BALUM-683136 format. One record per residue (C-alpha): z negated, x negated, y negated; residue number from 1. Coordinates in steps of 0.25 Angstrom, whole numbers. Example, Ala and Ser with C-alpha at 12.3 -4.5 7.8 and 13.67 -1.06 7.14 Angstrom:
BEGIN
+-------+-------+-------+------+
|     z |     x |     y | resi |
+-------+-------+-------+------+
|   -31 |   -49 |    18 |    1 |
|   -29 |   -55 |     4 |    2 |
+-------+-------+-------+------+
END
This chain:
BEGIN
+-------+-------+-------+------+
|     z |     x |     y | resi |
+-------+-------+-------+------+
|  -559 | -1167 |     0 |    1 |
|  -572 | -1162 |    -5 |    2 |
|  -574 | -1153 |   -17 |    3 |
|  -587 | -1155 |   -24 |    4 |
|  -590 | -1140 |   -25 |    5 |
|  -586 | -1136 |   -39 |    6 |
|  -591 | -1121 |   -40 |    7 |
|  -585 | -1119 |   -54 |    8 |
|  -572 | -1113 |   -49 |    9 |
|  -579 | -1103 |   -41 |   10 |
|  -587 | -1098 |   -53 |   11 |
|  -574 | -1097 |   -61 |   12 |
|  -568 | -1089 |   -50 |   13 |
|  -579 | -1079 |   -50 |   14 |
|  -579 | -1079 |   -65 |   15 |
|  -564 | -1076 |   -66 |   16 |
|  -566 | -1065 |   -55 |   17 |
|  -577 | -1059 |   -63 |   18 |
|  -570 | -1060 |   -77 |   19 |
|  -556 | -1057 |   -73 |   20 |
|  -545 | -1066 |   -70 |   21 |
|  -541 | -1070 |   -84 |   22 |
|  -553 | -1065 |   -92 |   23 |
|  -563 | -1075 |   -87 |   24 |
|  -555 | -1087 |   -92 |   25 |
|  -559 | -1083 |  -106 |   26 |
|  -573 | -1089 |  -102 |   27 |
|  -567 | -1103 |  -101 |   28 |
|  -564 | -1112 |  -112 |   29 |
|  -551 | -1121 |  -112 |   30 |
|  -557 | -1134 |  -109 |   31 |
|  -549 | -1145 |  -102 |   32 |
|  -554 | -1154 |   -92 |   33 |
|  -561 | -1163 |  -102 |   34 |
|  -568 | -1151 |  -108 |   35 |
|  -559 | -1151 |  -121 |   36 |
|  -551 | -1139 |  -125 |   37 |
|  -537 | -1142 |  -124 |   38 |
|  -527 | -1140 |  -135 |   39 |
|  -521 | -1126 |  -136 |   40 |
|  -515 | -1118 |  -147 |   41 |
|  -520 | -1105 |  -141 |   42 |
|  -530 | -1098 |  -132 |   43 |
|  -525 | -1089 |  -120 |   44 |
|  -530 | -1075 |  -119 |   45 |
|  -539 | -1080 |  -108 |   46 |
|  -546 | -1090 |  -117 |   47 |
|  -538 | -1103 |  -112 |   48 |
|  -533 | -1112 |  -123 |   49 |
|  -518 | -1110 |  -121 |   50 |
|  -510 | -1123 |  -120 |   51 |
|  -496 | -1115 |  -120 |   52 |
|  -492 | -1121 |  -133 |   53 |
|  -489 | -1134 |  -125 |   54 |
|  -476 | -1136 |  -117 |   55 |
|  -483 | -1142 |  -105 |   56 |
|  -493 | -1130 |  -104 |   57 |
|  -482 | -1120 |  -106 |   58 |
|  -475 | -1127 |   -94 |   59 |
|  -487 | -1126 |   -86 |   60 |
|  -489 | -1111 |   -90 |   61 |
|  -475 | -1108 |   -85 |   62 |
|  -476 | -1116 |   -72 |   63 |
|  -489 | -1109 |   -68 |   64 |
|  -483 | -1095 |   -70 |   65 |
|  -468 | -1097 |   -66 |   66 |
|  -473 | -1105 |   -54 |   67 |
|  -486 | -1109 |   -47 |   68 |
|  -490 | -1123 |   -50 |   69 |
|  -485 | -1136 |   -54 |   70 |
|  -488 | -1151 |   -54 |   71 |
|  -489 | -1160 |   -66 |   72 |
|  -475 | -1165 |   -63 |   73 |
|  -470 | -1151 |   -63 |   74 |
|  -477 | -1148 |   -76 |   75 |
|  -472 | -1160 |   -82 |   76 |
|  -458 | -1156 |   -79 |   77 |
|  -460 | -1142 |   -84 |   78 |
|  -466 | -1146 |   -97 |   79 |
|  -454 | -1156 |  -100 |   80 |
|  -445 | -1145 |  -103 |   81 |
|  -446 | -1133 |  -113 |   82 |
|  -453 | -1120 |  -109 |   83 |
|  -440 | -1112 |  -110 |   84 |
|  -433 | -1122 |  -101 |   85 |
|  -444 | -1122 |   -91 |   86 |
|  -444 | -1107 |   -90 |   87 |
|  -429 | -1108 |   -87 |   88 |
|  -431 | -1118 |   -77 |   89 |
|  -441 | -1110 |   -70 |   90 |
|  -435 | -1097 |   -70 |   91 |
|  -422 | -1102 |   -65 |   92 |
|  -428 | -1109 |   -52 |   93 |
|  -421 | -1105 |   -39 |   94 |
|  -431 | -1102 |   -28 |   95 |
|  -433 | -1112 |   -16 |   96 |
|  -432 | -1104 |    -3 |   97 |
|  -444 | -1101 |     5 |   98 |
|  -444 | -1109 |    18 |   99 |
|  -444 | -1099 |    30 |  100 |
|  -457 | -1100 |    37 |  101 |
|  -458 | -1102 |    52 |  102 |
|  -459 | -1087 |    54 |  103 |
|  -453 | -1079 |    43 |  104 |
|  -459 | -1066 |    49 |  105 |
|  -473 | -1071 |    47 |  106 |
|  -478 | -1068 |    33 |  107 |
|  -489 | -1078 |    33 |  108 |
|  -479 | -1089 |    35 |  109 |
|  -470 | -1084 |    24 |  110 |
|  -482 | -1083 |    14 |  111 |
|  -486 | -1097 |    18 |  112 |
|  -472 | -1102 |    16 |  113 |
|  -471 | -1095 |     2 |  114 |
|  -484 | -1102 |    -2 |  115 |
|  -479 | -1115 |     2 |  116 |
|  -466 | -1112 |    -5 |  117 |
|  -473 | -1108 |   -18 |  118 |
|  -481 | -1121 |   -17 |  119 |
|  -469 | -1130 |   -16 |  120 |
|  -456 | -1124 |   -22 |  121 |
|  -450 | -1130 |   -34 |  122 |
|  -445 | -1117 |   -38 |  123 |
|  -459 | -1110 |   -41 |  124 |
|  -454 | -1099 |   -50 |  125 |
|  -446 | -1092 |   -40 |  126 |
|  -458 | -1092 |   -31 |  127 |
|  -467 | -1087 |   -42 |  128 |
|  -457 | -1075 |   -44 |  129 |
|  -457 | -1073 |   -29 |  130 |
|  -472 | -1071 |   -29 |  131 |
|  -471 | -1062 |   -42 |  132 |
|  -461 | -1053 |   -35 |  133 |
|  -469 | -1053 |   -22 |  134 |
|  -481 | -1047 |   -30 |  135 |
|  -472 | -1037 |   -37 |  136 |
|  -463 | -1033 |   -26 |  137 |
|  -474 | -1033 |   -15 |  138 |
|  -473 | -1032 |     0 |  139 |
|  -483 | -1034 |    11 |  140 |
|  -480 | -1043 |    24 |  141 |
|  -486 | -1032 |    33 |  142 |
|  -473 | -1024 |    35 |  143 |
|  -465 | -1036 |    38 |  144 |
|  -466 | -1033 |    53 |  145 |
|  -463 | -1047 |    59 |  146 |
|  -451 | -1048 |    50 |  147 |
|  -448 | -1059 |    39 |  148 |
|  -449 | -1049 |    28 |  149 |
|  -460 | -1057 |    20 |  150 |
|  -451 | -1069 |    20 |  151 |
|  -439 | -1062 |    16 |  152 |
|  -446 | -1055 |     4 |  153 |
|  -451 | -1068 |     0 |  154 |
|  -438 | -1074 |    -1 |  155 |
|  -432 | -1062 |    -7 |  156 |
|  -441 | -1063 |   -19 |  157 |
|  -439 | -1078 |   -20 |  158 |
|  -424 | -1075 |   -21 |  159 |
|  -424 | -1063 |   -29 |  160 |
|  -436 | -1065 |   -38 |  161 |
|  -427 | -1071 |   -49 |  162 |
|  -414 | -1063 |   -48 |  163 |
|  -415 | -1049 |   -55 |  164 |
|  -424 | -1038 |   -53 |  165 |
|  -413 | -1029 |   -47 |  166 |
|  -410 | -1038 |   -36 |  167 |
|  -424 | -1041 |   -33 |  168 |
|  -428 | -1026 |   -32 |  169 |
|  -415 | -1023 |   -24 |  170 |
|  -419 | -1035 |   -14 |  171 |
|  -434 | -1030 |   -13 |  172 |
|  -429 | -1016 |   -10 |  173 |
|  -422 | -1021 |     2 |  174 |
|  -433 | -1031 |     6 |  175 |
|  -438 | -1028 |    20 |  176 |
|  -453 | -1032 |    16 |  177 |
|  -453 | -1023 |     4 |  178 |
|  -446 | -1012 |    12 |  179 |
|  -456 | -1012 |    22 |  180 |
|  -468 | -1013 |    12 |  181 |
|  -464 | -1001 |     4 |  182 |
|  -458 |  -993 |    16 |  183 |
|  -444 |  -994 |    10 |  184 |
|  -438 |  -995 |    24 |  185 |
|  -444 |  -982 |    27 |  186 |
|  -437 |  -973 |    17 |  187 |
|  -426 |  -963 |    22 |  188 |
|  -418 |  -952 |    15 |  189 |
|  -427 |  -942 |    22 |  190 |
|  -440 |  -949 |    19 |  191 |
|  -439 |  -959 |     7 |  192 |
|  -451 |  -969 |     6 |  193 |
|  -456 |  -970 |    -8 |  194 |
|  -464 |  -982 |    -7 |  195 |
|  -454 |  -992 |   -12 |  196 |
|  -448 |  -983 |   -22 |  197 |
|  -461 |  -981 |   -29 |  198 |
|  -465 |  -996 |   -29 |  199 |
|  -451 | -1000 |   -34 |  200 |
|  -454 |  -991 |   -46 |  201 |
|  -469 |  -993 |   -48 |  202 |
|  -471 | -1008 |   -45 |  203 |
|  -458 | -1015 |   -45 |  204 |
|  -450 | -1009 |   -57 |  205 |
|  -455 |  -998 |   -66 |  206 |
|  -470 |  -996 |   -65 |  207 |
|  -478 |  -983 |   -64 |  208 |
|  -474 |  -972 |   -73 |  209 |
|  -459 |  -976 |   -74 |  210 |
|  -454 |  -968 |   -62 |  211 |
|  -458 |  -954 |   -56 |  212 |
|  -461 |  -950 |   -42 |  213 |
|  -447 |  -944 |   -41 |  214 |
|  -441 |  -957 |   -44 |  215 |
|  -449 |  -963 |   -32 |  216 |
|  -444 |  -952 |   -23 |  217 |
|  -430 |  -954 |   -28 |  218 |
|  -431 |  -969 |   -27 |  219 |
|  -436 |  -968 |   -13 |  220 |
|  -424 |  -960 |    -9 |  221 |
|  -415 |  -970 |   -15 |  222 |
|  -422 |  -981 |    -7 |  223 |
|  -422 |  -974 |     6 |  224 |
|  -414 |  -979 |    18 |  225 |
|  -417 |  -994 |    17 |  226 |
|  -420 | -1001 |    30 |  227 |
|  -422 | -1016 |    34 |  228 |
|  -411 | -1023 |    41 |  229 |
|  -408 | -1037 |    45 |  230 |
|  -396 | -1045 |    40 |  231 |
|  -391 | -1058 |    43 |  232 |
|  -388 | -1069 |    33 |  233 |
|  -374 | -1063 |    31 |  234 |
|  -379 | -1049 |    28 |  235 |
|  -376 | -1042 |    41 |  236 |
|  -386 | -1033 |    47 |  237 |
|  -391 | -1039 |    60 |  238 |
|  -401 | -1033 |    70 |  239 |
|  -416 | -1037 |    69 |  240 |
|  -424 | -1043 |    81 |  241 |
|  -433 | -1033 |    88 |  242 |
|  -447 | -1036 |    88 |  243 |
|  -453 | -1039 |   102 |  244 |
|  -468 | -1039 |   102 |  245 |
|  -468 | -1046 |   115 |  246 |
|  -461 | -1058 |   109 |  247 |
|  -464 | -1058 |    94 |  248 |
|  -461 | -1073 |    92 |  249 |
|  -446 | -1071 |    97 |  250 |
|  -445 | -1060 |    87 |  251 |
|  -450 | -1069 |    76 |  252 |
|  -441 | -1080 |    80 |  253 |
|  -429 | -1070 |    79 |  254 |
|  -433 | -1065 |    65 |  255 |
|  -435 | -1080 |    60 |  256 |
|  -422 | -1084 |    66 |  257 |
|  -415 | -1072 |    58 |  258 |
|  -423 | -1077 |    45 |  259 |
|  -418 | -1091 |    47 |  260 |
|  -404 | -1086 |    49 |  261 |
|  -404 | -1079 |    35 |  262 |
|  -406 | -1065 |    41 |  263 |
|  -414 | -1055 |    32 |  264 |
|  -420 | -1041 |    33 |  265 |
|  -416 | -1032 |    21 |  266 |
|  -416 | -1017 |    18 |  267 |
|  -403 | -1010 |    19 |  268 |
|  -400 |  -995 |    17 |  269 |
|  -398 |  -986 |    29 |  270 |
|  -388 |  -975 |    24 |  271 |
|  -393 |  -964 |    33 |  272 |
|  -408 |  -967 |    28 |  273 |
|  -404 |  -967 |    14 |  274 |
|  -405 |  -955 |     5 |  275 |
|  -391 |  -954 |    -1 |  276 |
|  -394 |  -942 |   -10 |  277 |
|  -395 |  -941 |   -25 |  278 |
|  -408 |  -947 |   -31 |  279 |
|  -413 |  -948 |   -45 |  280 |
|  -421 |  -960 |   -49 |  281 |
|  -427 |  -962 |   -63 |  282 |
|  -416 |  -953 |   -69 |  283 |
|  -404 |  -959 |   -61 |  284 |
|  -397 |  -951 |   -50 |  285 |
|  -388 |  -954 |   -38 |  286 |
|  -388 |  -958 |   -24 |  287 |
|  -397 |  -970 |   -27 |  288 |
|  -400 |  -982 |   -18 |  289 |
|  -410 |  -994 |   -18 |  290 |
|  -402 | -1002 |   -29 |  291 |
|  -400 |  -989 |   -37 |  292 |
|  -415 |  -988 |   -38 |  293 |
|  -417 | -1002 |   -42 |  294 |
|  -406 | -1000 |   -53 |  295 |
|  -413 |  -988 |   -58 |  296 |
|  -427 |  -994 |   -59 |  297 |
|  -421 | -1007 |   -66 |  298 |
|  -415 |  -997 |   -77 |  299 |
|  -429 |  -991 |   -80 |  300 |
|  -435 |  -996 |   -93 |  301 |
|  -448 |  -999 |   -86 |  302 |
|  -443 | -1009 |   -76 |  303 |
|  -441 | -1021 |   -84 |  304 |
|  -455 | -1020 |   -91 |  305 |
|  -462 | -1017 |   -78 |  306 |
|  -456 | -1029 |   -70 |  307 |
|  -458 | -1038 |   -83 |  308 |
|  -472 | -1034 |   -84 |  309 |
|  -475 | -1038 |   -69 |  310 |
|  -468 | -1051 |   -71 |  311 |
|  -476 | -1054 |   -84 |  312 |
|  -489 | -1051 |   -78 |  313 |
|  -486 | -1060 |   -67 |  314 |
|  -481 | -1072 |   -75 |  315 |
|  -485 | -1070 |   -90 |  316 |
|  -497 | -1062 |   -93 |  317 |
|  -507 | -1052 |   -87 |  318 |
|  -504 | -1041 |   -97 |  319 |
|  -490 | -1043 |  -104 |  320 |
|  -488 | -1034 |  -116 |  321 |
|  -478 | -1023 |  -116 |  322 |
|  -470 | -1031 |  -127 |  323 |
|  -470 | -1044 |  -119 |  324 |
|  -466 | -1036 |  -107 |  325 |
|  -455 | -1029 |  -114 |  326 |
|  -450 | -1042 |  -120 |  327 |
|  -448 | -1048 |  -107 |  328 |
|  -443 | -1035 |  -100 |  329 |
|  -432 | -1033 |  -110 |  330 |
|  -426 | -1047 |  -106 |  331 |
|  -428 | -1044 |   -91 |  332 |
|  -421 | -1031 |   -92 |  333 |
|  -410 | -1036 |  -101 |  334 |
|  -407 | -1047 |   -90 |  335 |
|  -405 | -1036 |   -80 |  336 |
|  -418 | -1039 |   -74 |  337 |
|  -415 | -1054 |   -72 |  338 |
|  -429 | -1060 |   -66 |  339 |
|  -427 | -1074 |   -72 |  340 |
|  -425 | -1068 |   -85 |  341 |
|  -438 | -1060 |   -84 |  342 |
|  -445 | -1072 |   -80 |  343 |
|  -439 | -1081 |   -91 |  344 |
|  -443 | -1070 |  -101 |  345 |
|  -457 | -1070 |   -96 |  346 |
|  -459 | -1085 |   -96 |  347 |
|  -454 | -1086 |  -110 |  348 |
|  -461 | -1074 |  -116 |  349 |
|  -472 | -1075 |  -126 |  350 |
|  -482 | -1069 |  -117 |  351 |
|  -479 | -1080 |  -106 |  352 |
|  -480 | -1091 |  -116 |  353 |
|  -492 | -1086 |  -124 |  354 |
|  -504 | -1094 |  -125 |  355 |
|  -512 | -1082 |  -123 |  356 |
|  -506 | -1081 |  -109 |  357 |
|  -511 | -1094 |  -104 |  358 |
|  -518 | -1093 |   -91 |  359 |
|  -517 | -1078 |   -92 |  360 |
|  -512 | -1076 |   -78 |  361 |
|  -520 | -1078 |   -65 |  362 |
|  -514 | -1085 |   -53 |  363 |
|  -512 | -1076 |   -41 |  364 |
|  -518 | -1082 |   -28 |  365 |
|  -504 | -1086 |   -23 |  366 |
|  -501 | -1093 |   -37 |  367 |
|  -515 | -1100 |   -37 |  368 |
|  -513 | -1106 |   -23 |  369 |
|  -499 | -1110 |   -25 |  370 |
|  -503 | -1116 |   -39 |  371 |
|  -514 | -1124 |   -32 |  372 |
|  -505 | -1129 |   -21 |  373 |
|  -495 | -1134 |   -32 |  374 |
|  -506 | -1140 |   -41 |  375 |
|  -511 | -1148 |   -29 |  376 |
|  -497 | -1151 |   -24 |  377 |
|  -502 | -1146 |   -10 |  378 |
|  -491 | -1135 |    -5 |  379 |
|  -497 | -1136 |     9 |  380 |
|  -508 | -1127 |     3 |  381 |
|  -499 | -1115 |     6 |  382 |
|  -505 | -1112 |    19 |  383 |
|  -519 | -1112 |    13 |  384 |
|  -514 | -1103 |     1 |  385 |
|  -508 | -1092 |    11 |  386 |
|  -522 | -1092 |    18 |  387 |
|  -530 | -1091 |     5 |  388 |
|  -521 | -1080 |    -1 |  389 |
|  -529 | -1069 |     6 |  390 |
|  -542 | -1073 |    -1 |  391 |
|  -535 | -1073 |   -15 |  392 |
|  -530 | -1059 |   -12 |  393 |
|  -515 | -1063 |   -12 |  394 |
|  -508 | -1063 |     1 |  395 |
|  -493 | -1064 |    -1 |  396 |
|  -486 | -1052 |     5 |  397 |
|  -499 | -1045 |     6 |  398 |
|  -501 | -1038 |    -7 |  399 |
|  -512 | -1028 |    -9 |  400 |
|  -502 | -1017 |   -12 |  401 |
|  -488 | -1015 |   -17 |  402 |
|  -492 | -1018 |   -31 |  403 |
|  -494 | -1032 |   -27 |  404 |
|  -506 | -1041 |   -31 |  405 |
|  -514 | -1041 |   -44 |  406 |
|  -512 | -1051 |   -55 |  407 |
|  -521 | -1060 |   -64 |  408 |
|  -535 | -1053 |   -65 |  409 |
|  -532 | -1046 |   -52 |  410 |
|  -533 | -1058 |   -44 |  411 |
|  -547 | -1061 |   -48 |  412 |
|  -559 | -1058 |   -38 |  413 |
|  -570 | -1067 |   -33 |  414 |
|  -565 | -1068 |   -19 |  415 |
|  -550 | -1072 |   -23 |  416 |
|  -555 | -1082 |   -33 |  417 |
|  -564 | -1089 |   -23 |  418 |
|  -552 | -1089 |   -14 |  419 |
|  -544 | -1097 |   -24 |  420 |
|  -556 | -1106 |   -25 |  421 |
|  -555 | -1108 |   -10 |  422 |
|  -541 | -1111 |   -10 |  423 |
|  -543 | -1121 |   -21 |  424 |
|  -553 | -1128 |   -12 |  425 |
|  -543 | -1127 |     0 |  426 |
|  -531 | -1133 |    -9 |  427 |
|  -539 | -1145 |   -14 |  428 |
|  -545 | -1148 |     0 |  429 |
|  -532 | -1148 |     6 |  430 |
|  -525 | -1157 |    -4 |  431 |
|  -527 | -1172 |    -1 |  432 |
|  -522 | -1178 |   -13 |  433 |
|  -525 | -1169 |   -26 |  434 |
|  -517 | -1171 |   -39 |  435 |
|  -525 | -1176 |   -51 |  436 |
|  -534 | -1164 |   -55 |  437 |
|  -534 | -1169 |   -70 |  438 |
|  -519 | -1168 |   -70 |  439 |
|  -520 | -1154 |   -63 |  440 |
|  -529 | -1149 |   -75 |  441 |
|  -518 | -1152 |   -85 |  442 |
|  -507 | -1148 |   -76 |  443 |
|  -512 | -1136 |   -70 |  444 |
|  -522 | -1131 |   -80 |  445 |
|  -516 | -1136 |   -93 |  446 |
|  -529 | -1143 |   -96 |  447 |
|  -535 | -1130 |  -100 |  448 |
|  -548 | -1128 |   -93 |  449 |
|  -560 | -1119 |   -94 |  450 |
|  -573 | -1125 |   -96 |  451 |
|  -578 | -1123 |   -82 |  452 |
|  -565 | -1129 |   -75 |  453 |
|  -566 | -1141 |   -85 |  454 |
|  -580 | -1143 |   -81 |  455 |
|  -577 | -1142 |   -66 |  456 |
|  -566 | -1151 |   -67 |  457 |
|  -574 | -1162 |   -74 |  458 |
|  -586 | -1160 |   -64 |  459 |
|  -577 | -1161 |   -52 |  460 |
|  -580 | -1174 |   -44 |  461 |
|  -566 | -1176 |   -38 |  462 |
|  -551 | -1171 |   -39 |  463 |
|  -553 | -1161 |   -28 |  464 |
|  -564 | -1154 |   -37 |  465 |
|  -556 | -1155 |   -49 |  466 |
|  -544 | -1148 |   -42 |  467 |
|  -554 | -1138 |   -37 |  468 |
|  -559 | -1135 |   -51 |  469 |
|  -544 | -1134 |   -56 |  470 |
|  -539 | -1125 |   -45 |  471 |
|  -551 | -1116 |   -44 |  472 |
|  -552 | -1114 |   -59 |  473 |
|  -548 | -1102 |   -67 |  474 |
|  -538 | -1110 |   -75 |  475 |
|  -530 | -1112 |   -62 |  476 |
|  -531 | -1098 |   -58 |  477 |
|  -524 | -1094 |   -71 |  478 |
|  -510 | -1097 |   -76 |  479 |
+-------+-------+-------+------+
END
């Protein structure tokens, strides 16, 4: 399958990089593939004619943000019910399990399996939440040390991402990959390690300025003594295999057999290593432990707005106002931090449904590649996606730092944008039977095209070129 060499999308990528992820779209005019301006009741903050007054466009807007991608049949079904009913249908989805890779200790195989899962599961919303929490409660694969810690954490976020914040934080605190990443398994009564306590307050629950250095020290004392153990499917502790460098395959086989049997590694308190003295954290005093720390943090007035703002920035708008955040945060806190309540409130909020926020978010590399595979109905592209991720600056389980990845305009630079263009080329050349691209314009882009993309689409000589123009366009990078 030969592309005719459309260069437009490369210029667009450079233009977006130069002007900022979302600012550059204001240079485009809302023309459909025939060169006519589509009907729209309002214009977005980025300059796009916003079709969000239409039920079908609202359904597509929600599907793009609550999931990754969709076919025309998916959109037809979603648009056949009311918006509120569609929100309820999505937020109540139960996750599909991730298939155990051939080697659960190999993080590359786990990431590849996750890409394939995101591209094929019927329950996209739980996967979107898994990706969200992976970016907030970040961890690095490097400290997994030949153990299935990446696979376990991925499953943890999938199962806990839509429970409640207390349960999620408690599980994360005892998660082996997180414990290793932030040295939680190194703290003792004599030498508490402050890394996890600090990030738990600064990045996970409260934000800067809402705790003191004394609180970090006291939190570290309360969290001391956690160590990683192996437990069978019934919850009984069992000995872990010893690594034999002369026979690493035998060791991997033993670990994978344990994973297949339902055995899991998790953190547990070793009493002799835990500081059992009195501690004072954010005004609360007692012989505090890990769960006490979480309860105290959740009781702080800063917690619900801080977590809500992170979620709204990921799902709704790059810069939510304090009023919009507080409106959703009050519902979140009143629900005892129920995460489905949080997401239902975001999707029904005025900021999410506002025409001004049409195409206000930029797809992350993972989001972009999974959306492309779904648009082309080509889940086999998961292998190519995992390989292309490094060029786009988002290798899963390898964040740049504990704060995770950037968002929106932070994704834009000429190198990463050109890597997206290269992935579009790969995706199209590896797809033998392409869907109808004209249908794709209406389904994937709501028929709202900028002048350059409309011109490229009309000038394209074949379906491959039309799909290239679509996938490489600024419009498809936005959601």
